[in-house]
Backbone bond lengths (Angstrom), bond angles and torsions (degrees), N, CA, C in turn:
res aa  C-N    CA-C-N  psi(-1)  N-CA   C-N-CA  omega(-1)  CA-C   N-CA-C  phi
1 M - - - 1.465 - - 1.526 108.97 -
2 V 1.321 117.75 129.95 1.463 122.87 -178.23 1.489 110.42 -88.17
3 A 1.360 118.60 130.13 1.458 121.96 178.79 1.508 109.34 -73.03
4 P 1.346 118.08 148.81 1.487 121.82 178.77 1.523 109.49 -64.15
5 T 1.328 115.08 146.41 1.484 120.85 -179.10 1.515 112.29 -98.38
6 W 1.294 118.51 5.50 1.468 120.75 178.30 1.522 111.09 -118.28
7 A 1.311 116.38 153.62 1.475 120.75 -179.39 1.524 109.67 -74.98
8 P 1.313 117.08 140.44 1.457 119.48 176.43 1.517 109.86 -64.27
9 Q 1.336 116.71 146.74 1.449 122.71 178.95 1.510 110.63 -115.46
10 A 1.360 114.15 145.16 1.464 119.01 -179.45 1.532 108.65 -71.02
11 V 1.304 114.23 145.21 1.467 120.91 179.18 1.530 107.76 -111.56
12 G 1.347 116.73 134.08 1.459 119.79 177.88 1.506 112.13 98.81
13 P 1.306 116.99 177.26 1.465 122.40 -176.72 1.513 111.28 -67.81
14 V 1.366 115.98 151.24 1.444 121.00 178.10 1.518 109.40 -77.32
15 S 1.343 116.23 136.26 1.449 120.64 -179.76 1.522 110.30 -60.58
16 E 1.363 116.94 143.56 1.452 120.63 -179.87 1.541 111.14 -62.57
17 T 1.328 117.42 -28.35 1.444 120.42 -178.65 1.534 112.02 -71.43
18 L 1.362 117.81 -18.66 1.427 121.73 -179.02 1.520 113.08 -93.79
19 K 1.345 116.55 -12.66 1.439 120.11 -178.99 1.545 109.76 -75.85
20 P 1.315 118.71 139.64 1.481 119.33 177.13 1.521 111.20 -64.82
21 K 1.337 115.41 138.67 1.451 119.60 -178.69 1.544 109.75 -77.84
22 K 1.316 114.24 140.75 1.454 119.61 175.67 1.511 108.98 -74.19
23 P 1.351 117.56 135.38 1.465 119.56 178.90 1.520 111.17 -64.76
24 S 1.346 115.13 142.86 1.447 119.59 178.67 1.523 111.20 -67.90
25 R 1.307 116.56 146.62 1.452 120.97 177.16 1.524 112.15 -88.59
26 W 1.333 117.60 -3.83 1.451 120.88 -178.35 1.529 111.35 -88.10
27 I 1.319 116.38 137.94 1.470 123.56 -178.83 1.527 108.17 -127.55
28 S 1.322 117.45 146.99 1.455 122.16 175.63 1.500 111.36 -132.46
29 S 1.331 116.78 156.41 1.457 119.93 -179.83 1.517 110.14 -145.59
30 A 1.328 115.88 154.56 1.465 123.49 174.04 1.515 108.09 -143.53
31 A 1.338 115.75 141.26 1.474 119.31 -176.69 1.528 110.85 -153.38
32 L 1.343 114.51 156.30 1.445 122.32 173.49 1.558 106.69 -128.57
33 G 1.332 113.88 157.17 1.462 116.62 179.51 1.496 112.35 -177.62
34 V 1.333 114.41 -151.67 1.459 121.90 -179.38 1.508 108.35 -130.56
35 G 1.353 115.24 140.53 1.458 121.21 175.22 1.532 109.49 -99.83
36 L 1.320 116.18 122.33 1.457 120.42 -179.38 1.516 110.96 -101.81
37 P 1.334 119.48 121.53 1.461 121.72 176.54 1.521 109.84 -72.96
38 L 1.350 118.47 129.82 1.450 122.05 -175.47 1.517 112.80 -112.01
39 S 1.326 118.77 -42.01 1.448 120.07 -176.66 1.531 110.47 -69.04
40 P 1.342 119.03 154.99 1.484 121.12 -164.39 1.519 115.55 -59.43
41 N 1.317 119.26 -46.91 1.478 119.90 -174.22 1.524 113.00 -70.05
42 I 1.326 117.11 -45.81 1.477 119.77 -178.75 1.541 108.73 -67.38
43 Q 1.326 117.08 -31.79 1.476 119.60 179.34 1.527 109.83 -68.57
44 T 1.330 117.61 -34.00 1.465 121.28 179.72 1.533 111.89 -77.85
45 A 1.326 116.67 -37.59 1.457 120.59 -168.90 1.529 114.44 -95.61
46 Y 1.346 119.05 -18.94 1.470 120.31 -172.45 1.524 109.79 -129.39
47 T 1.349 114.69 154.99 1.461 120.85 176.30 1.509 110.20 -82.32
48 S 1.333 117.07 167.32 1.474 120.96 168.24 1.529 108.54 -60.74
49 G 1.342 116.76 148.13 1.455 120.21 -169.88 1.510 115.36 -116.44
50 F 1.316 115.31 162.20 1.451 123.30 170.11 1.527 109.81 -70.52
51 D 1.338 117.07 137.14 1.465 122.59 -177.53 1.521 109.66 -128.07
52 A 1.344 115.82 135.59 1.473 122.31 174.79 1.521 107.72 -136.28
53 D 1.349 116.05 145.43 1.466 119.31 -173.09 1.535 109.63 -144.45
54 L 1.364 115.65 137.50 1.449 123.53 171.96 1.519 108.56 -130.96
55 G 1.345 116.06 139.87 1.447 118.76 -179.10 1.525 111.31 -143.19
56 S 1.323 115.45 156.13 1.460 122.55 174.23 1.512 108.43 -139.85
57 G 1.344 116.33 129.84 1.452 119.67 -175.94 1.519 112.34 -130.11
58 Y 1.332 115.13 160.46 1.454 122.51 176.02 1.527 107.89 -119.54
59 R 1.322 116.24 121.61 1.463 122.76 -176.50 1.519 109.81 -80.18
60 V 1.341 116.68 108.67 1.471 120.73 178.32 1.517 110.01 -78.27
61 T 1.355 116.48 -43.36 1.464 123.01 172.07 1.523 106.08 -131.94
62 D 1.355 116.26 -177.40 1.459 119.46 177.86 1.539 111.63 -63.09
63 N 1.318 117.83 -24.65 1.450 121.17 -175.34 1.533 114.23 -109.97
64 F 1.312 116.22 -27.72 1.475 120.42 -174.04 1.519 110.88 -108.85
65 S 1.352 116.57 133.58 1.450 122.10 178.61 1.527 110.31 -143.44
66 I 1.318 116.23 158.45 1.470 122.49 174.99 1.537 107.25 -116.19
67 W 1.356 114.94 142.74 1.466 120.85 -169.15 1.519 111.97 -134.53
68 L 1.336 113.39 149.64 1.452 123.36 162.27 1.516 106.57 -108.74
69 D 1.328 117.95 118.97 1.438 121.52 -175.34 1.536 109.81 -121.76
70 L 1.356 116.08 132.15 1.455 123.74 -179.88 1.523 108.02 -115.84
71 N 1.330 115.98 129.56 1.475 120.90 -172.47 1.522 109.47 -136.07
72 L 1.350 115.12 141.76 1.445 123.05 178.15 1.530 109.56 -125.82
73 D 1.352 116.25 128.57 1.454 122.99 173.92 1.516 109.65 -127.10
74 L 1.326 117.33 129.84 1.467 124.43 -179.54 1.544 107.84 -116.27
75 F 1.305 117.33 114.50 1.477 122.34 -179.89 1.536 110.03 -111.08
76 G 1.323 117.74 125.67 1.437 122.01 178.41 1.510 111.93 -87.93
77 S 1.332 116.75 151.92 1.458 122.69 178.00 1.518 111.14 -65.97
78 K 1.325 117.90 129.88 1.448 122.54 174.91 1.518 112.27 -100.99
79 N 1.342 115.60 -23.18 1.445 122.17 179.13 1.524 108.37 -145.63
80 D 1.357 116.35 100.42 1.446 121.40 -174.57 1.542 113.09 -63.05
81 T 1.324 116.88 -24.52 1.456 118.95 176.46 1.525 111.16 -65.94
82 L 1.332 116.54 -38.35 1.458 121.04 178.43 1.514 112.60 -76.64
83 T 1.327 116.44 -38.93 1.479 120.90 -172.95 1.523 112.98 -90.76
84 N 1.337 117.69 -0.81 1.468 120.87 -172.74 1.530 112.39 59.69
85 G 1.333 115.50 31.17 1.475 120.49 178.91 1.505 113.82 69.92
86 N 1.344 116.57 31.91 1.465 121.31 -177.67 1.533 110.43 -113.73
87 N 1.331 115.32 145.60 1.467 121.60 160.46 1.511 108.18 -91.73
88 F 1.338 117.13 160.79 1.452 120.44 -176.31 1.518 110.14 -121.71
89 T 1.319 116.76 132.19 1.486 122.71 179.06 1.523 108.16 -120.04
90 L 1.329 114.59 134.16 1.473 121.52 175.92 1.529 108.03 -125.32
91 I 1.348 115.41 120.89 1.461 122.07 176.13 1.533 107.49 -116.91
92 E 1.329 117.23 128.01 1.461 122.04 -175.81 1.527 110.65 -117.68
93 A 1.321 115.38 143.38 1.455 123.70 166.22 1.527 106.01 -125.78
94 A 1.327 117.47 109.68 1.455 121.33 -173.08 1.527 111.14 -124.53
95 F 1.334 115.38 149.46 1.481 121.98 177.50 1.531 107.09 -110.45
96 W 1.343 116.14 119.50 1.453 121.81 -174.68 1.529 112.39 -108.79
97 A 1.292 116.00 147.59 1.460 122.75 156.05 1.527 105.19 -102.01
98 R 1.359 117.73 123.51 1.443 122.46 -173.13 1.531 109.98 -123.24
99 Y 1.335 117.57 131.70 1.443 120.48 -175.67 1.531 110.29 -129.65
100 R 1.330 116.73 123.10 1.487 123.19 173.67 1.510 107.28 -85.57
101 I 1.335 116.14 125.82 1.455 121.01 -175.54 1.536 110.91 -73.37
102 F 1.348 117.92 -38.51 1.448 122.56 176.40 1.523 108.87 -122.06
103 N 1.334 115.29 147.11 1.476 120.05 177.61 1.540 107.14 -104.19
104 G 1.349 116.12 76.67 1.450 121.51 -178.07 1.503 112.09 -150.66
105 D 1.359 116.09 -167.42 1.452 120.12 -177.04 1.529 112.44 -69.29
106 F 1.337 116.45 -27.82 1.473 121.73 173.82 1.519 107.84 -121.45
107 S 1.314 116.15 117.11 1.443 118.90 -176.20 1.526 111.40 -135.70
108 P 1.301 119.28 116.41 1.460 120.59 168.33 1.528 108.44 -72.28
109 Y 1.307 116.79 153.15 1.460 121.79 179.01 1.532 109.54 -150.11
110 F 1.318 114.90 162.46 1.458 120.13 174.54 1.526 109.18 -136.95
111 F 1.331 116.12 161.51 1.459 121.21 -178.62 1.509 109.23 -149.45
112 V 1.337 116.27 157.76 1.448 121.78 179.04 1.527 108.58 -158.81
113 G 1.330 116.97 148.23 1.446 118.78 176.68 1.515 114.12 174.14
114 P 1.343 116.70 169.67 1.471 121.53 177.92 1.506 110.36 -95.28
115 G 1.334 115.85 175.16 1.447 119.74 177.89 1.538 113.05 -174.59
116 I 1.320 114.01 -172.10 1.468 122.66 178.82 1.533 107.58 -120.16
117 A 1.339 116.92 138.40 1.441 122.73 178.18 1.518 110.72 -115.81
118 Y 1.354 115.60 137.47 1.463 122.34 168.07 1.521 106.51 -104.10
119 N 1.320 116.01 118.37 1.480 123.07 -178.88 1.534 109.02 -110.79
120 E 1.335 115.94 131.40 1.471 119.20 -177.89 1.516 110.47 -139.92
121 Y 1.351 114.01 133.34 1.463 122.92 167.51 1.517 107.21 -101.79
122 R 1.318 118.29 125.65 1.469 121.31 -179.84 1.529 108.90 -130.04
123 S 1.320 116.65 131.26 1.454 120.81 -175.83 1.517 111.98 -61.12
124 N 1.345 114.68 138.58 1.467 120.40 176.07 1.534 111.57 -100.83
125 Q 1.352 115.63 16.46 1.464 119.67 -175.97 1.546 112.54 -95.68
126 G 1.336 116.12 5.96 1.465 119.28 179.87 1.509 111.64 89.66
127 A 1.342 115.36 -178.77 1.465 121.32 -175.19 1.518 110.87 -75.24
128 I 1.326 114.85 147.25 1.476 123.05 172.48 1.529 107.17 -107.07
129 I 1.329 116.25 133.30 1.477 120.92 -178.92 1.512 108.67 -93.02
130 D 1.321 116.31 126.20 1.464 122.33 176.48 1.535 106.78 -79.40
131 V 1.344 116.45 119.29 1.482 120.20 -175.46 1.526 111.93 -68.77
132 N 1.313 116.98 -21.26 1.476 120.15 -178.41 1.499 112.35 -81.98
133 T 1.344 116.82 -37.45 1.466 120.67 -175.84 1.521 112.10 -106.38
134 G 1.329 117.73 -22.67 1.464 121.27 -175.35 1.514 114.05 81.14
135 Y 1.334 117.20 0.53 1.459 121.21 -179.22 1.530 110.39 -89.12
136 G 1.325 116.07 147.05 1.471 121.39 177.99 1.533 110.37 -98.61
137 Y 1.312 115.48 149.11 1.464 120.63 176.32 1.514 108.58 -149.75
138 I 1.339 116.58 158.04 1.444 123.84 177.05 1.511 107.37 -110.38
139 P 1.349 118.31 117.67 1.467 121.37 -179.08 1.525 113.15 -59.39
140 Y 1.313 117.35 138.95 1.470 121.08 175.35 1.520 109.72 -152.65
141 S 1.327 115.32 159.22 1.464 123.40 174.98 1.538 107.41 -134.88
142 Y 1.325 115.91 147.30 1.479 118.61 -178.20 1.506 111.56 -142.52
143 E 1.335 115.51 163.27 1.442 122.13 178.72 1.534 108.64 -156.17
144 F 1.315 118.23 140.96 1.471 123.73 172.94 1.518 108.93 -99.24
145 D 1.359 116.72 136.74 1.458 121.24 -178.50 1.529 109.59 -144.60
146 F 1.332 114.93 165.79 1.454 120.95 173.07 1.533 109.83 -81.22
147 L 1.327 114.82 154.44 1.468 120.42 174.22 1.531 108.91 -141.51
148 T 1.309 113.88 164.10 1.468 121.04 168.73 1.520 107.84 -140.93
149 E 1.338 116.32 147.50 1.469 118.41 -177.86 1.506 109.41 -153.29
150 G 1.321 112.29 160.23 1.474 120.64 174.81 1.502 109.70 -153.43
151 G 1.321 116.17 155.86 1.446 118.56 -177.57 1.519 113.83 -161.53
152 F 1.315 114.49 -179.93 1.448 122.74 -174.94 1.522 108.51 -142.18
153 G 1.331 117.32 145.00 1.467 120.06 -178.34 1.504 112.64 -153.39
154 L 1.313 115.47 175.00 1.484 122.25 175.90 1.505 107.65 -130.12
155 E 1.345 115.29 126.29 1.457 123.91 -178.75 1.520 108.47 -106.74
156 M 1.344 116.81 132.85 1.475 121.39 -178.11 1.543 108.65 -127.24
157 S 1.321 115.60 121.37 1.475 121.18 -175.86 1.537 111.71 -66.70
158 L 1.344 115.57 137.44 1.459 122.70 171.85 1.509 112.50 -107.65
159 G 1.320 117.48 -1.60 1.460 121.17 -176.53 1.521 111.70 85.68
160 S 1.330 116.64 165.97 1.468 124.70 178.07 1.525 112.42 53.58
161 G 1.330 116.78 38.62 1.435 121.50 176.53 1.502 116.13 76.69
162 L 1.356 116.70 12.77 1.471 121.65 -179.87 1.519 110.61 -114.42
163 A 1.328 115.17 152.14 1.446 121.50 173.41 1.532 107.84 -149.58
164 T 1.326 115.67 152.60 1.455 120.69 170.69 1.533 107.97 -105.53
165 F 1.324 116.10 155.69 1.454 119.00 -178.69 1.525 110.77 -144.72
166 L 1.313 114.16 152.43 1.475 122.93 172.30 1.523 105.59 -125.41
167 Q 1.338 115.85 124.45 1.460 118.76 -176.90 1.523 112.31 -142.22
168 G 1.302 114.66 156.25 1.463 121.73 172.87 1.509 108.55 -133.74
169 R 1.335 116.15 154.03 1.461 120.77 178.54 1.515 109.63 -144.14
170 I 1.309 115.89 159.76 1.465 122.23 170.89 1.535 106.65 -114.97
171 T 1.320 115.42 125.73 1.450 121.74 -179.01 1.541 109.84 -113.08
172 Y 1.338 115.89 127.56 1.456 121.76 172.98 1.523 108.01 -106.18
173 D 1.318 115.50 112.73 1.459 122.85 -177.33 1.538 108.23 -106.07
174 F 1.317 118.49 114.77 1.456 122.60 -171.25 1.542 112.12 -87.74
175 I 1.343 114.87 65.36 1.442 121.95 175.61 1.521 109.96 -64.57
176 S 1.333 117.08 143.85 1.467 120.06 176.21 1.524 110.36 -66.33
177 P 1.308 119.06 147.40 1.487 121.83 -179.01 1.516 113.30 -55.18
178 S 1.326 118.32 -42.02 1.479 120.55 -175.92 1.538 110.62 -67.67
179 F 1.332 117.27 -39.65 1.466 120.26 179.06 1.513 110.59 -70.08
180 A 1.319 117.22 -39.54 1.475 121.52 178.57 1.516 110.85 -62.93
181 A 1.328 117.09 -39.04 1.462 122.03 -177.51 1.526 110.73 -65.81
182 Y 1.325 117.67 -33.50 1.466 120.84 -176.72 1.520 111.14 -62.34
183 G 1.334 117.76 -40.77 1.439 120.31 -176.26 1.509 114.49 -108.46
184 S 1.348 116.17 14.35 1.470 122.32 179.72 1.531 111.84 57.27
185 T 1.334 114.94 45.43 1.479 120.67 169.98 1.531 107.11 -106.49
186 D 1.320 117.50 -158.51 1.455 121.82 -172.06 1.538 110.88 -127.68
187 S 1.321 115.78 158.55 1.460 121.74 174.84 1.525 109.02 -134.00
188 P 1.348 118.02 100.09 1.476 126.36 2.80 1.518 112.15 -79.49
189 L 1.318 114.52 156.11 1.453 122.59 177.07 1.534 107.64 -92.05
190 V 1.341 116.38 136.07 1.469 120.39 -177.59 1.528 108.81 -123.50
191 V 1.351 116.55 124.89 1.436 122.27 175.84 1.532 108.95 -130.99
192 M 1.343 115.58 160.36 1.463 122.10 178.46 1.526 110.47 -130.64
193 P 1.335 119.32 97.78 1.454 121.00 171.39 1.530 111.55 -74.48
194 L 1.342 115.28 134.95 1.462 123.02 170.80 1.522 108.05 -114.89
195 E 1.340 117.19 127.58 1.448 120.78 -168.26 1.536 113.14 -136.26
196 L 1.348 115.05 146.96 1.456 122.56 172.13 1.512 106.94 -123.51
197 G 1.342 116.47 130.07 1.469 117.99 -174.45 1.496 114.54 -156.15
198 I 1.357 113.99 -170.01 1.452 123.29 -177.22 1.535 108.40 -125.63
199 V 1.359 116.23 139.78 1.440 122.64 172.79 1.523 108.69 -109.80
200 F 1.343 117.41 133.71 1.458 123.10 -179.80 1.528 110.01 -113.07
201 G 1.312 116.26 141.95 1.461 120.49 171.44 1.501 115.64 94.00
202 L 1.326 118.37 20.37 1.481 120.42 177.50 1.495 111.05 -72.23
């Protein structure tokens, strides 16, 4: 008996477990860095700050994505006379349009978008004890405002869906003049976060 000279072929539909999975369109990022005060008053009154960033994006094409980005900047008082003894905290929630210029292992990119800012002055003088209740508290004041920002970065592939990135941005935070005057900041307030981080899900 002569053996067949052709390879046997599967009959019927291919099992779902054997089909290649489609890559997810969702991307995430995490970064740490430094927040640099740029506008005149905050630059005079506050130190450079600690910066932390988390983002989640949806890839519309290989190069274009839309993002929700959350950012934290903590600025310490450099001159308590100007700041009224307050540190300054800026928390951002921004919506970006982000575009990768090249689709390769090294890709510069830029992003721009609007958002909401939480601005807070918090006393650096320690807790105050309420004589009536005996409880301690730290005085603070806050305000929500609109912001707009844009930036530029460089993304470098690490393989397996990971990349590292270095990016900078300029943030315009539209604090009201009366609130800015209380803590010796600016209206609008301008800061520049510089960040190094990781992108997941490429």
